[in-house]
N, CA, C and O atoms as a printed pandas DataFrame, in Angstrom:
     atom_number atom_name residue_name chain_id  residue_number  x_coord  y_coord  z_coord
0              1         N          MET        A               1   33.253   25.324   65.262
1              2        CA          MET        A               1   32.595   25.740   64.049
2              3         C          MET        A               1   31.640   24.633   63.611
3              4         O          MET        A               1   32.034   23.470   63.522
4              5         N          PRO        A               2   30.370   24.995   63.334
5              6        CA          PRO        A               2   29.418   23.965   62.940
6              7         C          PRO        A               2   29.756   23.395   61.574
7              8         O          PRO        A               2   30.345   24.073   60.732
8              9         N          LEU        A               3   29.378   22.147   61.364
9             10        CA          LEU        A               3   29.639   21.505   60.084
10            11         C          LEU        A               3   28.691   22.023   59.010
11            12         O          LEU        A               3   29.040   22.054   57.830
12            13         N          LEU        A               4   27.483   22.431   59.423
13            14        CA          LEU        A               4   26.498   22.937   58.478
14            15         C          LEU        A               4   26.184   24.384   58.809
15            16         O          LEU        A               4   26.214   24.793   59.970
16            17         N          SER        A               5   25.885   25.143   57.782
17            18        CA          SER        A               5   25.413   26.496   58.037
18            19         C          SER        A               5   24.027   26.380   58.665
19            20         O          SER        A               5   23.365   25.356   58.498
20            21         N          PRO        A               6   23.575   27.406   59.383
21            22        CA          PRO        A               6   22.243   27.320   59.981
22            23         C          PRO        A               6   21.158   27.045   58.946
23            24         O          PRO        A               6   20.193   26.336   59.234
24            25         N          SER        A               7   21.304   27.592   57.757
25            26        CA          SER        A               7   20.290   27.343   56.736
26            27         C          SER        A               7   20.318   25.881   56.281
27            28         O          SER        A               7   19.271   25.283   56.035
28            29         N          ALA        A               8   21.508   25.317   56.171
29            30        CA          ALA        A               8   21.612   23.899   55.808
30            31         C          ALA        A               8   21.103   23.024   56.948
31            32         O          ALA        A               8   20.529   21.962   56.708
32            33         N          ALA        A               9   21.309   23.461   58.175
33            34        CA          ALA        A               9   20.820   22.695   59.320
34            35         C          ALA        A               9   19.299   22.653   59.314
35            36         O          ALA        A               9   18.709   21.628   59.655
36            37         N          ASN        A              10   18.653   23.755   58.931
37            38        CA          ASN        A              10   17.192   23.757   58.836
38            39         C          ASN        A              10   16.724   22.786   57.755
39            40         O          ASN        A              10   15.739   22.071   57.939
40            41         N          GLU        A              11   17.426   22.765   56.638
41            42        CA          GLU        A              11   17.109   21.832   55.564
42            43         C          GLU        A              11   17.348   20.407   56.045
43            44         O          GLU        A              11   16.576   19.503   55.722
44            45         N          ALA        A              12   18.404   20.204   56.808
45            46        CA          ALA        A              12   18.722   18.876   57.333
46            47         C          ALA        A              12   17.576   18.354   58.186
47            48         O          ALA        A              12   17.228   17.175   58.119
48            49         N          SER        A              13   17.006   19.218   58.969
49            50        CA          SER        A              13   15.883   18.826   59.814
50            51         C          SER        A              13   14.718   18.343   58.957
51            52         O          SER        A              13   14.071   17.348   59.282
52            53         N          ALA        A              14   14.458   19.044   57.872
53            54        CA          ALA        A              14   13.378   18.647   56.972
54            55         C          ALA        A              14   13.672   17.299   56.324
55            56         O          ALA        A              14   12.766   16.477   56.186
56            57         N          VAL        A              15   14.920   17.055   55.923
57            58        CA          VAL        A              15   15.287   15.784   55.295
58            59         C          VAL        A              15   15.170   14.652   56.304
59            60         O          VAL        A              15   14.673   13.575   55.974
60            61         N          ARG        A              16   15.623   14.884   57.529
61            62        CA          ARG        A              16   15.532   13.839   58.561
62            63         C          ARG        A              16   14.081   13.415   58.758
63            64         O          ARG        A              16   13.785   12.229   58.899
64            65         N          ASP        A              17   13.181   14.394   58.767
65            66        CA          ASP        A              17   11.770   14.064   58.917
66            67         C          ASP        A              17   11.280   13.205   57.754
67            68         O          ASP        A              17   10.455   12.312   57.944
68            69         N          ASP        A              18   11.791   13.475   56.542
69            70        CA          ASP        A              18   11.385   12.713   55.358
70            71         C          ASP        A              18   11.876   11.268   55.399
71            72         O          ASP        A              18   11.176   10.374   54.924
72            73         N          VAL        A              19   13.062   11.018   55.954
73            74        CA          VAL        A              19   13.662    9.674   55.893
74            75         C          VAL        A              19   13.544    8.893   57.203
75            76         O          VAL        A              19   14.123    7.813   57.327
76            77         N          LYS        A              20   12.815    9.414   58.168
77            78        CA          LYS        A              20   12.684    8.716   59.455
78            79         C          LYS        A              20   12.203    7.278   59.305
79            80         O          LYS        A              20   12.714    6.378   59.972
80            81         N          SER        A              21   11.239    7.061   58.444
81            82        CA          SER        A              21   10.644    5.733   58.295
82            83         C          SER        A              21   11.571    4.743   57.592
83            84         O          SER        A              21   11.290    3.544   57.588
84            85         N          GLU        A              22   12.668    5.214   56.998
85            86        CA          GLU        A              22   13.567    4.334   56.259
86            87         C          GLU        A              22   14.592    3.633   57.147
87            88         O          GLU        A              22   15.335    2.780   56.662
88            89         N          ASN        A              23   14.649    3.972   58.433
89            90        CA          ASN        A              23   15.544    3.319   59.390
90            91         C          ASN        A              23   17.004    3.364   58.917
91            92         O          ASN        A              23   17.674    2.332   58.868
92            93         N          LEU        A              24   17.491    4.555   58.573
93            94        CA          LEU        A              24   18.858    4.739   58.094
94            95         C          LEU        A              24   19.790    5.074   59.245
95            96         O          LEU        A              24   19.352    5.563   60.286
96            97         N          SER        A              25   21.076    4.809   59.055
97            98        CA          SER        A              25   22.085    5.181   60.051
98            99         C          SER        A              25   22.296    6.691   59.993
99           100         O          SER        A              25   21.901    7.350   59.031
100          101         N          PHE        A              26   22.918    7.219   61.026
101          102        CA          PHE        A              26   23.210    8.647   61.074
102          103         C          PHE        A              26   24.046    9.051   59.870
103          104         O          PHE        A              26   23.810   10.101   59.272
104          105         N          THR        A              27   25.016    8.230   59.513
105          106        CA          THR        A              27   25.903    8.518   58.386
106          107         C          THR        A              27   25.127    8.616   57.083
107          108         O          THR        A              27   25.352    9.526   56.285
108          109         N          GLU        A              28   24.221    7.685   56.873
109          110        CA          GLU        A              28   23.425    7.701   55.647
110          111         C          GLU        A              28   22.517    8.926   55.597
111          112         O          GLU        A              28   22.363    9.546   54.545
112          113         N          ILE        A              29   21.922    9.273   56.725
113          114        CA          ILE        A              29   21.067   10.463   56.771
114          115         C          ILE        A              29   21.892   11.703   56.453
115          116         O          ILE        A              29   21.468   12.544   55.661
116          117         N          ALA        A              30   23.070   11.822   57.066
117          118        CA          ALA        A              30   23.935   12.984   56.819
118          119         C          ALA        A              30   24.331   13.065   55.352
119          120         O          ALA        A              30   24.385   14.151   54.775
120          121         N          LYS        A              31   24.606   11.924   54.756
121          122        CA          LYS        A              31   24.977   11.890   53.341
122          123         C          LYS        A              31   23.825   12.394   52.477
123          124         O          LYS        A              31   24.032   13.190   51.561
124          125         N          ARG        A              32   22.619   11.931   52.767
125          126        CA          ARG        A              32   21.451   12.367   52.000
126          127         C          ARG        A              32   21.174   13.860   52.195
127          128         O          ARG        A              32   20.822   14.569   51.251
128          129         N          VAL        A              33   21.340   14.318   53.428
129          130        CA          VAL        A              33   21.130   15.743   53.711
130          131         C          VAL        A              33   22.093   16.580   52.876
131          132         O          VAL        A              33   21.684   17.550   52.237
132          133         N          GLY        A              34   23.370   16.207   52.881
133          134        CA          GLY        A              34   24.373   16.943   52.114
134          135         C          GLY        A              34   24.083   16.941   50.628
135          136         O          GLY        A              34   24.184   17.972   49.963
136          137         N          GLU        A              35   23.721   15.777   50.109
137          138        CA          GLU        A              35   23.405   15.672   48.685
138          139         C          GLU        A              35   22.208   16.548   48.325
139          140         O          GLU        A              35   22.215   17.247   47.311
140          141         N          ARG        A              36   21.184   16.497   49.168
141          142        CA          ARG        A              36   19.976   17.273   48.886
142          143         C          ARG        A              36   20.267   18.777   48.953
143          144         O          ARG        A              36   19.782   19.542   48.118
144          145         N          TRP        A              37   21.056   19.199   49.942
145          146        CA          TRP        A              37   21.359   20.625   50.074
146          147         C          TRP        A              37   22.151   21.120   48.861
147          148         O          TRP        A              37   21.904   22.219   48.363
148          149         N          GLN        A              38   23.092   20.317   48.390
149          150        CA          GLN        A              38   23.912   20.717   47.243
150          151         C          GLN        A              38   23.097   20.849   45.957
151          152         O          GLN        A              38   23.446   21.639   45.080
152          153         N          THR        A              39   22.025   20.086   45.844
153          154        CA          THR        A              39   21.232   20.115   44.613
154          155         C          THR        A              39   20.084   21.125   44.665
155          156         O          THR        A              39   19.425   21.356   43.651
156          157         N          LEU        A              40   19.838   21.728   45.829
157          158        CA          LEU        A              40   18.751   22.700   45.921
158          159         C          LEU        A              40   19.068   23.958   45.131
159          160         O          LEU        A              40   20.198   24.445   45.134
160          161         N          SER        A              41   18.071   24.463   44.468
161          162        CA          SER        A              41   18.241   25.715   43.724
162          163         C          SER        A              41   18.257   26.876   44.717
163          164         O          SER        A              41   17.748   26.741   45.830
164          165         N          PRO        A              42   18.833   28.009   44.330
165          166        CA          PRO        A              42   18.855   29.172   45.223
166          167         C          PRO        A              42   17.457   29.593   45.691
167          168         O          PRO        A              42   17.293   30.057   46.819
168          169         N          GLU        A              43   16.461   29.431   44.832
169          170        CA          GLU        A              43   15.096   29.792   45.221
170          171         C          GLU        A              43   14.578   28.905   46.349
171          172         O          GLU        A              43   13.889   29.378   47.252
172          173         N          LYS        A              44   14.912   27.617   46.293
173          174        CA          LYS        A              44   14.449   26.694   47.331
174          175         C          LYS        A              44   15.268   26.836   48.610
175          176         O          LYS        A              44   14.781   26.528   49.697
176          177         N          ARG        A              45   16.511   27.303   48.485
177          178        CA          ARG        A              45   17.349   27.520   49.669
178          179         C          ARG        A              45   16.923   28.770   50.440
179          180         O          ARG        A              45   17.104   28.843   51.655
180          181         N          GLU        A              46   16.372   29.728   49.752
181          182        CA          GLU        A              46   16.063   31.037   50.344
182          183         C          GLU        A              46   15.237   30.964   51.638
183          184         O          GLU        A              46   15.594   31.651   52.595
184          185         N          PRO        A              47   14.167   30.180   51.725
185          186        CA          PRO        A              47   13.415   30.151   52.988
186          187         C          PRO        A              47   14.268   29.684   54.172
187          188         O          PRO        A              47   14.139   30.204   55.280
188          189         N          PHE        A              48   15.133   28.706   53.929
189          190        CA          PHE        A              48   16.001   28.200   54.993
190          191         C          PHE        A              48   17.040   29.252   55.376
191          192         O          PHE        A              48   17.331   29.451   56.556
192          193         N          GLU        A              49   17.589   29.918   54.371
193          194        CA          GLU        A              49   18.593   30.951   54.637
194          195         C          GLU        A              49   17.984   32.156   55.342
195          196         O          GLU        A              49   18.630   32.759   56.198
196          197         N          ALA        A              50   16.749   32.515   54.996
197          198        CA          ALA        A              50   16.059   33.630   55.667
198          199         C          ALA        A              50   15.811   33.285   57.134
199          200         O          ALA        A              50   15.985   34.127   58.015
200          201         N          LYS        A              51   15.410   32.054   57.385
201          202        CA          LYS        A              51   15.184   31.610   58.761
202          203         C          LYS        A              51   16.500   31.647   59.553
203          204         O          LYS        A              51   16.513   32.041   60.719
204          205         N          ALA        A              52   17.595   31.239   58.921
205          206        CA          ALA        A              52   18.904   31.258   59.585
206          207         C          ALA        A              52   19.349   32.692   59.869
207          208         O          ALA        A              52   19.894   32.968   60.938
208          209         N          ARG        A              53   19.121   33.609   58.920
209          210        CA          ARG        A              53   19.478   35.019   59.140
210          211         C          ARG        A              53   18.694   35.603   60.310
211          212         O          ARG        A              53   19.252   36.324   61.138
212          213         N          ALA        A              54   17.408   35.294   60.377
213          214        CA          ALA        A              54   16.571   35.799   61.474
214          215         C          ALA        A              54   17.058   35.246   62.815
215          216         O          ALA        A              54   17.106   35.975   63.806
216          217         N          ALA        A              55   17.414   33.972   62.849
217          218        CA          ALA        A              55   17.914   33.361   64.089
218          219         C          ALA        A              55   19.238   33.997   64.500
219          220         O          ALA        A              55   19.474   34.215   65.688
220          221         N          LYS        A              56   20.098   34.294   63.542
221          222        CA          LYS        A              56   21.385   34.919   63.842
222          223         C          LYS        A              56   21.191   36.326   64.391
223          224         O          LYS        A              56   21.841   36.711   65.363
224          225         N          GLU        A              57   20.303   37.086   63.776
225          226        CA          GLU        A              57   20.025   38.444   64.254
226          227         C          GLU        A              57   19.479   38.420   65.673
227          228         O          GLU        A              57   19.861   39.242   66.506
228          229         N          GLU        A              58   18.579   37.471   65.949
229          230        CA          GLU        A              58   18.012   37.341   67.297
230          231         C          GLU        A              58   19.101   36.985   68.306
231          232         O          GLU        A              58   19.142   37.539   69.404
232          233         N          TYR        A              59   19.977   36.067   67.932
233          234        CA          TYR        A              59   21.071   35.660   68.810
234          235         C          TYR        A              59   21.996   36.843   69.110
235          236         O          TYR        A              59   22.364   37.067   70.263
236          237         N          LEU        A              60   22.365   37.588   68.086
237          238        CA          LEU        A              60   23.273   38.729   68.286
238          239         C          LEU        A              60   22.639   39.807   69.160
239          240         O          LEU        A              60   23.325   40.440   69.962
240          241         N          ALA        A              61   21.336   40.017   69.010
241          242        CA          ALA        A              61   20.642   40.994   69.855
242          243         C          ALA        A              61   20.626   40.523   71.308
243          244         O          ALA        A              61   20.854   41.314   72.223
244          245         N          GLU        A              62   20.356   39.230   71.515
245          246        CA          GLU        A              62   20.375   38.667   72.870
246          247         C          GLU        A              62   21.762   38.763   73.484
247          248         O          GLU        A              62   21.900   39.092   74.663
248          249         N          LEU        A              63   22.783   38.480   72.698
249          250        CA          LEU        A              63   24.161   38.546   73.169
250          251         C          LEU        A              63   24.527   39.970   73.583
251          252         O          LEU        A              63   25.180   40.174   74.606
252          253         N          ALA        A              64   24.109   40.945   72.792
253          254        CA          ALA        A              64   24.392   42.350   73.124
254          255         C          ALA        A              64   23.717   42.736   74.445
255          256         O          ALA        A              64   24.309   43.440   75.264
256          257         N          ARG        A              65   22.473   42.274   74.652
257          258        CA          ARG        A              65   21.788   42.548   75.931
258          259         C          ARG        A              65   22.523   41.884   77.092
259          260         O          ARG        A              65   22.696   42.489   78.150
260          261         N          TYR        A              66   22.955   40.638   76.892
261          262        CA          TYR        A              66   23.648   39.891   77.947
262          263         C          TYR        A              66   24.955   40.569   78.335
263          264         O          TYR        A              66   25.302   40.618   79.516
264          265         N          LYS        A              67   25.685   41.094   77.349
265          266        CA          LYS        A              67   26.976   41.724   77.634
266          267         C          LYS        A              67   26.846   42.996   78.470
267          268         O          LYS        A              67   27.844   43.505   78.979
268          269         N          LYS        A              68   25.635   43.507   78.614
269          270        CA          LYS        A              68   25.407   44.688   79.442
270          271         C          LYS        A              68   25.027   44.332   80.877
271          272         O          LYS        A              68   24.817   45.231   81.691
272          273         N          THR        A              69   24.933   43.045   81.206
273          274        CA          THR        A              69   24.488   42.628   82.537
274          275         C          THR        A              69   25.652   42.450   83.502
275          276         O          THR        A              69   26.802   42.282   83.097
276          277         N          ASP        A              70   25.318   42.493   84.807
277          278        CA          ASP        A              70   26.322   42.232   85.839
278          279         C          ASP        A              70   26.820   40.791   85.751
279          280         O          ASP        A              70   27.993   40.518   86.005
280          281         N          GLN        A              71   25.941   39.886   85.396
281          282        CA          GLN        A              71   26.317   38.477   85.284
282          283         C          GLN        A              71   27.445   38.298   84.262
283          284         O          GLN        A              71   28.387   37.543   84.506
284          285         N          TYR        A              72   27.353   38.984   83.127
285          286        CA          TYR        A              72   28.401   38.901   82.103
286          287         C          TYR        A              72   29.708   39.485   82.636
287          288         O          TYR        A              72   30.772   38.897   82.447
288          289         N          ARG        A              73   29.632   40.642   83.303
289          290        CA          ARG        A              73   30.856   41.269   83.826
290          291         C          ARG        A              73   31.528   40.363   84.864
291          292         O          ARG        A              73   32.754   40.253   84.891
292          293         N          GLU        A              74   30.728   39.716   85.715
293          294        CA          GLU        A              74   31.294   38.794   86.708
294          295         C          GLU        A              74   31.976   37.618   86.022
295          296         O          GLU        A              74   33.064   37.200   86.419
296          297         N          HIS        A              75   31.332   37.093   84.998
297          298        CA          HIS        A              75   31.910   35.957   84.288
298          299         C          HIS        A              75   33.204   36.367   83.566
299          300         O          HIS        A              75   34.183   35.621   83.574
300          301         N          ALA        A              76   33.201   37.533   82.955
301          302        CA          ALA        A              76   34.394   38.019   82.259
302          303         C          ALA        A              76   35.542   38.214   83.250
303          304         O          ALA        A              76   36.693   37.912   82.933
304          305         N          GLN        A              77   35.238   38.711   84.435
305          306        CA          GLN        A              77   36.270   38.897   85.457
306          307         C          GLN        A              77   36.803   37.549   85.926
307          308         O          GLN        A              77   38.009   37.379   86.106
308          309         N          TYR        A              78   35.898   36.595   86.122
309          310        CA          TYR        A              78   36.306   35.238   86.522
310          311         C          TYR        A              78   37.271   34.655   85.489
311          312         O          TYR        A              78   38.307   34.098   85.853
312          313         N          LEU        A              79   36.934   34.781   84.204
313          314        CA          LEU        A              79   37.807   34.253   83.154
314          315         C          LEU        A              79   39.169   34.945   83.152
315          316         O          LEU        A              79   40.200   34.293   82.987
316          317         N          ALA        A              80   39.173   36.251   83.333
317          318        CA          ALA        A              80   40.438   36.986   83.347
318          319         C          ALA        A              80   41.306   36.535   84.517
319          320         O          ALA        A              80   42.511   36.341   84.357
320          321         N          ASP        A              81   40.700   36.366   85.697
321          322        CA          ASP        A              81   41.446   35.890   86.869
322          323         C          ASP        A              81   41.981   34.487   86.640
323          324         O          ASP        A              81   43.127   34.189   86.977
324          325         N          PHE        A              82   41.161   33.639   86.076
325          326        CA          PHE        A              82   41.563   32.253   85.817
326          327         C          PHE        A              82   42.756   32.215   84.863
327          328         O          PHE        A              82   43.734   31.510   85.110
328          329         N          LYS        A              83   42.669   32.974   83.776
329          330        CA          LYS        A              83   43.762   32.994   82.793
330          331         C          LYS        A              83   45.041   33.566   83.388
331          332         O          LYS        A              83   46.136   33.135   83.028
332          333         N          ALA        A              84   44.916   34.537   84.297
333          334        CA          ALA        A              84   46.099   35.139   84.914
334          335         C          ALA        A              84   46.821   34.130   85.806
335          336         O          ALA        A              84   48.039   34.205   85.969
336          337         N          LYS        A              85   46.082   33.196   86.378
337          338        CA          LYS        A              85   46.679   32.187   87.265
338          339         C          LYS        A              85   47.361   31.061   86.511
339          340         O          LYS        A              85   48.158   30.326   87.094
340          341         N          GLN        A              86   47.064   30.909   85.217
341          342        CA          GLN        A              86   47.634   29.819   84.437
342          343         C          GLN        A              86   49.072   30.142   84.050
343          344         O          GLN        A              86   49.387   31.283   83.714
344          345         N          PRO        A              87   49.950   29.127   84.100
345          346        CA          PRO        A              87   51.337   29.381   83.688
346          347         C          PRO        A              87   51.381   29.672   82.186
347          348         O          PRO        A              87   50.678   29.052   81.388
348          349         N          SER        A              88   52.216   30.617   81.842
349          350        CA          SER        A              88   52.333   30.931   80.422
350          351         C          SER        A              88   53.278   29.941   79.771
351          352         O          SER        A              88   54.032   29.253   80.458
352          353         N          GLU        A              89   53.241   29.868   78.469
353          354        CA          GLU        A              89   54.089   28.927   77.737
354          355         C          GLU        A              89   55.559   29.316   77.825
355          356         O          GLU        A              89   56.428   28.483   77.566
356          357         N          THR        A              90   55.851   30.551   78.180
357          358        CA          THR        A              90   57.242   30.994   78.260
358          359         C          THR        A              90   57.827   30.789   79.652
359          360         O          THR        A              90   59.006   31.073   79.867
360          361         N          ASP        A              91   57.020   30.296   80.612
361          362        CA          ASP        A              91   57.512   30.066   81.971
362          363         C          ASP        A              91   58.454   28.874   82.057
363          364         O          ASP        A              91   59.086   28.669   83.093
364          365         N          GLY        A              92   58.557   28.122   81.047
365          366        CA          GLY        A              92   59.421   26.953   81.052
366          367         C          GLY        A              92   58.762   25.834   80.285
367          368         O          GLY        A              92   57.660   25.968   79.755
368          369         N          LYS        A              93   59.471   24.734   80.245
369          370        CA          LYS        A              93   58.942   23.603   79.511
370          371         C          LYS        A              93   57.809   22.956   80.290
371          372         O          LYS        A              93   57.808   22.929   81.521
372          373         N          LYS        A              94   56.862   22.445   79.553
373          374        CA          LYS        A              94   55.772   21.700   80.168
374          375         C          LYS        A              94   56.309   20.320   80.535
375          376         O          LYS        A              94   57.228   19.826   79.882
376          377         N          PRO        A              95   55.757   19.694   81.562
377          378        CA          PRO        A              95   56.253   18.368   81.937
378          379         C          PRO        A              95   56.016   17.358   80.812
379          380         O          PRO        A              95   54.980   17.372   80.147
380          381         N          ARG        A              96   56.996   16.493   80.623
381          382        CA          ARG        A              96   56.913   15.471   79.583
382          383         C          ARG        A              96   56.057   14.326   80.092
383          384         O          ARG        A              96   56.214   13.879   81.227
384          385         N          LEU        A              97   55.175   13.868   79.269
385          386        CA          LEU        A              97   54.350   12.722   79.618
386          387         C          LEU        A              97   55.016   11.466   79.077
387          388         O          LEU        A              97   55.366   11.404   77.898
388          389         N          ASP        A              98   55.190   10.480   79.921
389          390        CA          ASP        A              98   55.754    9.219   79.455
390          391         C          ASP        A              98   54.704    8.502   78.639
391          392         O          ASP        A              98   53.557    8.361   79.064
392          393         N          THR        A              99   55.099    8.055   77.474
393          394        CA          THR        A              99   54.152    7.374   76.605
394          395         C          THR        A              99   54.292    5.862   76.706
395          396         O          THR        A              99   53.427    5.132   76.223
396          397         N          GLN        A             100   55.380    5.370   77.335
397          398        CA          GLN        A             100   55.565    3.937   77.476
398          399         C          GLN        A             100   55.423    3.558   78.942
399          400         O          GLN        A             100   55.939    4.251   79.819
400          401         N          PRO        A             101   54.723    2.455   79.211
401          402        CA          PRO        A             101   54.599    2.017   80.600
402          403         C          PRO        A             101   55.945    1.528   81.121
403          404         O          PRO        A             101   56.812    1.123   80.348
404          405         N          GLU        A             102   56.105    1.569   82.417
405          406        CA          GLU        A             102   57.333    1.103   83.060
406          407         C          GLU        A             102   57.458   -0.404   82.872
407          408         O          GLU        A             102   56.496   -1.139   83.096
408          409         N          LEU        A             103   58.627   -0.865   82.465
409          410        CA          LEU        A             103   58.869   -2.290   82.294
410          411         C          LEU        A             103   59.294   -2.917   83.610
411          412         O          LEU        A             103   60.028   -2.306   84.387
412          413         N          GLY        A             104   58.834   -4.135   83.862
413          414        CA          GLY        A             104   59.276   -4.877   85.035
414          415         C          GLY        A             104   60.667   -5.432   84.803
415          416         O          GLY        A             104   61.186   -5.347   83.691
416          417         N          ARG        A             105   61.295   -6.012   85.857
417          418        CA          ARG        A             105   62.656   -6.551   85.723
418          419         C          ARG        A             105   62.745   -7.617   84.650
419          420         O          ARG        A             105   63.672   -7.616   83.840
420          421         N          LYS        A             106   61.777   -8.532   84.643
421          422        CA          LYS        A             106   61.801   -9.623   83.671
422          423         C          LYS        A             106   61.703   -9.067   82.257
423          424         O          LYS        A             106   62.423   -9.506   81.360
424          425         N          ASP        A             107   60.813   -8.101   82.060
425          426        CA          ASP        A             107   60.652   -7.496   80.735
426          427         C          ASP        A             107   61.929   -6.791   80.305
427          428         O          ASP        A             107   62.331   -6.897   79.146
428          429         N          LYS        A             108   62.574   -6.073   81.220
429          430        CA          LYS        A             108   63.811   -5.367   80.882
430          431         C          LYS        A             108   64.903   -6.355   80.509
431          432         O          LYS        A             108   65.626   -6.150   79.534
432          433         N          ALA        A             109   65.023   -7.433   81.288
433          434        CA          ALA        A             109   66.052   -8.432   81.010
434          435         C          ALA        A             109   65.813   -9.069   79.646
435          436         O          ALA        A             109   66.754   -9.272   78.878
436          437         N          GLU        A             110   64.559   -9.383   79.348
437          438        CA          GLU        A             110   64.227   -9.997   78.065
438          439         C          GLU        A             110   64.534   -9.037   76.917
439          440         O          GLU        A             110   65.076   -9.444   75.890
440          441         N          ARG        A             111   64.187   -7.766   77.094
441          442        CA          ARG        A             111   64.454   -6.773   76.065
442          443         C          ARG        A             111   65.956   -6.643   75.843
443          444         O          ARG        A             111   66.417   -6.644   74.701
444          445         N          ASP        A             112   66.729   -6.528   76.936
445          446        CA          ASP        A             112   68.173   -6.380   76.812
446          447         C          ASP        A             112   68.805   -7.600   76.165
447          448         O          ASP        A             112   69.729   -7.467   75.362
448          449         N          HIS        A             113   68.315   -8.794   76.505
449          450        CA          HIS        A             113   68.847  -10.037   75.937
450          451         C          HIS        A             113   68.607  -10.060   74.423
451          452         O          HIS        A             113   69.498  -10.408   73.650
452          453         N          CYS        A             114   67.398   -9.685   74.016
453          454        CA          CYS        A             114   67.059   -9.674   72.583
454          455         C          CYS        A             114   67.913   -8.666   71.834
455          456         O          CYS        A             114   68.315   -8.912   70.697
456          457         N          LEU        A             115   68.186   -7.551   72.457
457          458        CA          LEU        A             115   68.966   -6.514   71.799
458          459         C          LEU        A             115   70.434   -6.905   71.672
459          460         O          LEU        A             115   71.108   -6.470   70.738
460          461         N          SER        A             116   70.940   -7.724   72.602
461          462        CA          SER        A             116   72.357   -8.069   72.581
462          463         C          SER        A             116   72.650   -9.330   71.782
463          464         O          SER        A             116   73.816   -9.594   71.485
464          465         N          GLU        A             117   71.631  -10.131   71.418
465          466        CA          GLU        A             117   71.859  -11.359   70.652
466          467         C          GLU        A             117   72.300  -11.019   69.237
467          468         O          GLU        A             117   71.668  -10.198   68.573
468          469         N          PRO        A             118   73.389  -11.649   68.763
469          470        CA          PRO        A             118   73.798  -11.394   67.379
470          471         C          PRO        A             118   72.807  -12.067   66.430
471          472         O          PRO        A             118   72.312  -13.163   66.692
472          473         N          LYS        A             119   72.543  -11.400   65.355
473          474        CA          LYS        A             119   71.640  -11.962   64.350
474          475         C          LYS        A             119   72.442  -12.973   63.531
475          476         O          LYS        A             119   73.573  -12.700   63.131
476          477         N          SER        A             120   71.846  -14.141   63.286
477          478        CA          SER        A             120   72.546  -15.135   62.480
478          479         C          SER        A             120   72.192  -14.930   61.019
479          480         O          SER        A             120   71.093  -14.486   60.687
480          481         N          SER        A             121   73.137  -15.259   60.154
481          482        CA          SER        A             121   72.928  -15.068   58.722
482          483         C          SER        A             121   72.082  -16.213   58.180
483          484         O          SER        A             121   72.018  -17.273   58.802
484          485         N          PRO        A             122   71.439  -16.024   57.047
485          486        CA          PRO        A             122   70.607  -17.078   56.463
486          487         C          PRO        A             122   71.415  -18.316   56.107
487          488         O          PRO        A             122   70.905  -19.432   56.204
488          489         N          SER        A             123   72.681  -18.136   55.693
489          490        CA          SER        A             123   73.477  -19.313   55.310
490          491         C          SER        A             123   73.761  -20.183   56.526
491          492         O          SER        A             123   73.727  -21.409   56.428
492          493         N          SER        A             124   74.044  -19.560   57.682
493          494        CA          SER        A             124   74.312  -20.369   58.876
494          495         C          SER        A             124   73.038  -21.030   59.361
495          496         O          SER        A             124   73.094  -22.113   59.943
496          497         N          GLN        A             125   71.884  -20.403   59.137
497          498        CA          GLN        A             125   70.621  -21.023   59.528
498          499         C          GLN        A             125   70.363  -22.260   58.687
499          500         O          GLN        A             125   69.883  -23.266   59.208
500          501         N          SER        A             126   70.670  -22.208   57.398
501          502        CA          SER        A             126   70.423  -23.369   56.547
502          503         C          SER        A             126   71.358  -24.517   56.916
503          504         O          SER        A             126   70.970  -25.680   56.809
504          505         N          GLU        A             127   72.599  -24.206   57.354
505          506        CA          GLU        A             127   73.515  -25.252   57.796
506          507         C          GLU        A             127   72.961  -25.937   59.029
507          508         O          GLU        A             127   72.998  -27.164   59.130
508          509         N          HIS        A             128   72.446  -25.153   59.970
509          510        CA          HIS        A             128   71.864  -25.739   61.178
510          511         C          HIS        A             128   70.653  -26.597   60.827
511          512         O          HIS        A             128   70.444  -27.649   61.430
512          513         N          SER        A             129   69.876  -26.168   59.882
513          514        CA          SER        A             129   68.687  -26.931   59.488
514          515         C          SER        A             129   69.096  -28.258   58.887
515          516         O          SER        A             129   68.465  -29.281   59.151
516          517         N          ARG        A             130   70.174  -28.254   58.061
517          518        CA          ARG        A             130   70.636  -29.500   57.465
518          519         C          ARG        A             130   71.188  -30.446   58.518
519          520         O          ARG        A             130   70.979  -31.655   58.430
520          521         N          LEU        A             131   71.887  -29.919   59.510
521          522        CA          LEU        A             131   72.455  -30.757   60.559
522          523         C          LEU        A             131   71.351  -31.322   61.442
523          524         O          LEU        A             131   71.450  -32.452   61.921
524          525         N          ASP        A             132   70.296  -30.534   61.657
525          526        CA          ASP        A             132   69.187  -31.017   62.483
526          527         C          ASP        A             132   68.425  -32.167   61.804
527          528         O          ASP        A             132   67.773  -32.967   62.475
528          529         N          ALA        A             133   68.513  -32.241   60.472
529          530        CA          ALA        A             133   67.773  -33.271   59.737
530          531         C          ALA        A             133   68.362  -34.652   59.972
531          532         O          ALA        A             133   67.648  -35.644   59.824
532          533         N          PHE        A             134   69.638  -34.756   60.331
533          534        CA          PHE        A             134   70.279  -36.080   60.535
534          535         C          PHE        A             134   69.966  -36.654   61.836
535          536         O          PHE        A             134   70.425  -37.752   62.153
C-alpha cells in the first residue's frame, strides 16, 4: 500500500521541484510535502486528485485488457501451479531456525562454570576486601 495517495504523490512531485535548490534530506522533503498537502484547500487539491483519478481509470482499463490476454492466463496458471506445490501450513510444523550460534567447547565450559559458581554475598565480599588490605 502506498504511503501517499496518487493525488498527494502528484503534489509531492511539485513540492520536490520547489525545494530542490535547498539541498534537503529525503526526510525533510517528505516532511515538507506532508505539511503542504495537509494545509492545501480542497480547491487546490482538486487538480491533483483529478489527475490521480484519470491515472487510476487508465490503469484499470489497461488491467482489464491484460486480463483477457493469453499472457495473463499463462501467468495465472503458473501461479496456481506454484501455490499447489507449496506445503500448506497444516502439513506439519515448519522447521525451527536456531537463533543462537553453536558454542565451541571452551565457550560451553566457560558458560557452565559461570552458571555453577555460587554467588557470594556482599558481606563476605567486604570481609575479603578488608583482609586483602593487610
